[in-house]
C-alpha positions as CSV (number, residue, x, y, z in Angstrom):
1,M,-74.5,146.1,-57.2
2,E,-71.0,147.6,-57.4
3,V,-69.5,146.4,-60.7
4,P,-65.8,145.3,-60.4
5,Q,-63.4,147.5,-62.3
6,V,-62.2,145.6,-65.4
7,G,-60.6,146.5,-68.7
8,P,-58.1,145.3,-71.3
9,D,-55.4,144.9,-68.6
10,A,-57.7,143.2,-66.0
11,P,-56.0,140.2,-64.3
12,R,-56.6,136.6,-65.2
13,D,-58.1,136.0,-61.8
14,W,-61.3,138.0,-62.5
15,V,-63.2,134.8,-62.1
16,G,-61.2,133.7,-59.0
17,K,-61.3,130.1,-57.9
18,P,-64.3,130.1,-55.6
19,T,-66.2,127.2,-54.0
20,L,-69.9,127.7,-54.9
21,Q,-72.3,126.2,-52.4
22,G,-75.8,125.2,-53.2
23,R,-78.5,123.0,-51.6
24,V,-78.1,120.1,-53.9
25,V,-74.6,120.6,-55.3
26,R,-71.3,122.2,-54.4
27,L,-68.9,123.4,-57.1
28,V,-65.3,123.2,-56.1
29,P,-62.2,124.1,-58.2
30,L,-61.2,120.9,-60.0
31,A,-57.9,119.5,-58.7
32,E,-55.8,116.7,-60.2
33,A,-56.4,114.6,-57.1
34,R,-60.0,114.3,-58.2
35,F,-59.4,113.4,-61.9
36,A,-59.7,109.6,-61.2
37,E,-62.9,110.1,-59.3
38,L,-64.4,112.2,-62.0
39,W,-63.4,109.7,-64.7
40,S,-65.1,106.9,-62.6
41,V,-68.6,108.6,-62.9
42,T,-68.2,109.7,-66.6
43,A,-70.7,108.0,-68.7
44,P,-69.7,106.2,-71.9
45,D,-71.6,108.6,-74.1
46,T,-70.2,111.8,-72.6
47,F,-67.8,112.6,-75.4
48,A,-70.1,111.6,-78.3
49,F,-70.2,115.3,-79.5
50,Y,-67.0,116.4,-77.9
51,P,-64.6,118.0,-80.5
52,S,-61.3,117.1,-78.9
53,L,-61.6,113.7,-77.2
54,R,-62.3,110.6,-79.3
55,P,-65.2,108.5,-77.7
56,R,-63.7,105.3,-78.9
57,D,-60.3,106.2,-77.5
58,A,-61.5,107.5,-74.2
59,S,-59.6,106.0,-71.3
60,E,-58.6,107.3,-67.9
61,S,-55.2,108.1,-69.3
62,A,-56.6,110.0,-72.2
63,F,-59.0,111.8,-69.9
64,R,-56.2,112.8,-67.6
65,D,-54.2,114.3,-70.5
66,F,-57.3,116.1,-71.6
67,A,-58.1,117.4,-68.0
68,D,-54.4,118.5,-67.6
69,R,-54.6,120.5,-70.8
70,V,-57.9,122.1,-69.9
71,S,-56.7,122.9,-66.4
72,A,-53.7,124.7,-67.8
73,L,-55.7,127.0,-70.1
74,P,-55.3,130.7,-69.1
75,D,-59.0,131.5,-69.7
76,N,-60.6,128.5,-68.0
77,V,-61.6,127.8,-64.4
78,A,-62.8,124.2,-64.1
79,F,-65.1,123.0,-61.3
80,L,-65.9,119.6,-60.0
81,V,-69.7,119.3,-59.4
82,E,-70.2,117.3,-56.2
83,D,-73.1,116.2,-54.1
84,A,-73.6,118.8,-51.4
85,A,-74.4,116.2,-48.8
86,T,-71.9,113.5,-49.5
87,G,-69.1,115.2,-51.5
88,R,-69.4,112.5,-54.2
89,A,-68.4,113.6,-57.7
90,L,-71.4,114.2,-60.0
91,G,-69.7,115.8,-63.0
92,C,-67.8,118.9,-64.0
93,T,-68.3,122.3,-65.6
94,S,-66.1,125.3,-66.4
95,L,-66.1,129.1,-66.7
96,M,-64.2,129.5,-70.0
97,D,-63.3,132.0,-72.7
98,V,-63.0,134.5,-69.9
99,R,-62.7,138.0,-71.3
100,P,-62.4,140.6,-68.4
101,G,-62.0,143.5,-70.8
102,D,-65.4,142.7,-72.3
103,R,-67.0,141.5,-69.0
104,G,-67.9,138.3,-70.8
105,L,-67.4,134.6,-70.4
106,E,-68.8,131.2,-71.3
107,I,-70.2,128.3,-69.3
108,G,-69.0,125.0,-70.9
109,R,-67.1,121.7,-70.8
110,T,-70.1,120.5,-68.7
111,W,-71.1,116.8,-68.2
112,Y,-72.8,114.8,-65.5
113,A,-72.9,111.2,-64.3
114,E,-76.0,109.5,-65.8
115,P,-77.9,109.4,-62.4
116,A,-77.5,113.2,-62.2
117,R,-79.1,114.0,-65.6
118,G,-82.6,115.4,-65.5
119,T,-82.4,116.2,-61.8
120,A,-81.8,119.5,-59.9
121,V,-78.0,119.1,-60.5
122,N,-77.8,121.1,-63.8
123,P,-80.2,123.9,-63.0
124,E,-78.6,124.5,-59.6
125,S,-75.1,124.3,-61.1
126,K,-76.1,126.9,-63.7
127,L,-77.7,129.1,-61.0
128,L,-74.5,129.1,-59.0
129,L,-72.3,129.9,-62.0
130,L,-74.6,132.6,-63.3
131,S,-74.9,134.2,-59.9
132,H,-71.1,134.3,-59.6
133,A,-70.8,135.7,-63.1
134,F,-73.4,138.4,-62.9
135,D,-73.7,139.2,-59.1
136,T,-70.0,138.8,-58.1
137,M,-68.0,139.4,-61.2
138,G,-70.3,142.0,-62.8
139,A,-70.4,140.2,-66.2
140,V,-72.6,141.6,-68.9
141,R,-72.8,138.4,-71.0
142,V,-72.6,134.7,-70.4
143,Q,-72.6,132.5,-73.4
144,L,-73.1,128.7,-73.9
145,K,-72.6,126.7,-77.0
146,T,-73.0,123.1,-78.2
147,D,-72.7,120.9,-81.3
148,A,-75.9,121.7,-83.3
149,R,-76.6,117.9,-83.5
150,N,-76.6,117.6,-79.7
151,E,-80.4,117.9,-79.0
152,R,-80.1,116.9,-75.4
153,S,-77.6,119.6,-74.7
154,R,-79.6,122.2,-76.6
155,R,-82.8,121.4,-74.6
156,A,-80.8,121.7,-71.4
157,I,-79.4,125.1,-72.3
158,L,-82.9,126.4,-73.2
159,G,-84.2,124.9,-70.0
160,I,-82.0,127.2,-67.9
161,G,-83.3,130.3,-69.6
162,A,-80.6,131.1,-72.2
163,K,-81.6,132.6,-75.5
164,F,-80.8,131.0,-78.8
165,E,-78.7,133.3,-80.9
166,G,-78.2,131.2,-84.0
167,I,-75.9,128.7,-85.7
168,L,-72.2,129.3,-86.4
169,R,-71.8,127.3,-89.6
170,K,-68.7,125.1,-90.1
171,H,-67.4,126.4,-86.8
172,M,-65.2,123.6,-85.3
173,V,-63.2,120.7,-86.7
174,C,-63.9,117.6,-84.6
175,F,-61.5,114.7,-83.8
176,D,-62.8,112.7,-86.7
177,G,-62.5,115.5,-89.2
178,Y,-66.2,116.4,-89.2
179,V,-66.7,120.2,-89.3
180,R,-69.5,120.9,-86.9
181,D,-72.1,123.6,-86.8
182,T,-72.3,125.2,-83.4
183,A,-75.5,126.4,-81.7
184,M,-74.9,129.5,-79.7
185,Y,-76.9,130.8,-76.7
186,S,-76.5,133.5,-74.1
187,V,-77.8,135.2,-71.0
188,I,-77.2,139.0,-70.7
189,A,-77.2,141.1,-67.6
190,E,-80.6,142.6,-68.3
191,E,-82.1,139.1,-68.6
192,W,-80.5,137.7,-65.4
193,P,-83.2,138.7,-62.9
194,V,-85.8,136.8,-64.9
195,V,-83.5,133.8,-65.5
196,R,-82.6,133.7,-61.8
197,A,-86.3,133.8,-60.8
198,M,-87.1,131.0,-63.3
199,L,-84.3,128.8,-62.0
200,L,-85.3,129.4,-58.3
201,A,-88.9,128.5,-59.1
202,R,-87.7,125.4,-61.0
203,L,-85.6,124.3,-58.1
204,A,-88.5,124.9,-55.6
205,R,-90.7,122.4,-57.4
């Protein structure tokens, strides 16, 4: 694989804005025109552990403001996760904390409609994102993190083959003033072939 030339002055578009096509899902750059559709499939418990959007105040208007802010971040590329067959919205995910000079980034801001949870949607989404990061971008590290209290998210991250790195104590201040501990995970380039094989085998079952 020819690794893209990156460094401290690498352009913001190291990630690009690709459409990533799978068998079950397709990841397309999230556009404002799809915000309402995404909100319509967002489950009530989605933001229970989210640091910057109050669950009790969550509304389509608040969600649009949040999505606008996220879309404008210079180190974030957000994707709508849609059904590959029907184009129906299933959730969203992002490549974030993009650091071209270090050839590193994070997969985050991920949530799915309730019917998509526990299906092939998450493993195939992660396979597509990790493939883009390691095989196309030449990344050396992809990290994932979640609120240490979020057991469902922690199980899902381990389920895609990421390694637990530890707890960042008192890492983020949440909307309600709670200072959360953050569980950190990663996949590095040397681990990617094994993780890819595991994800492919899981999707073949």
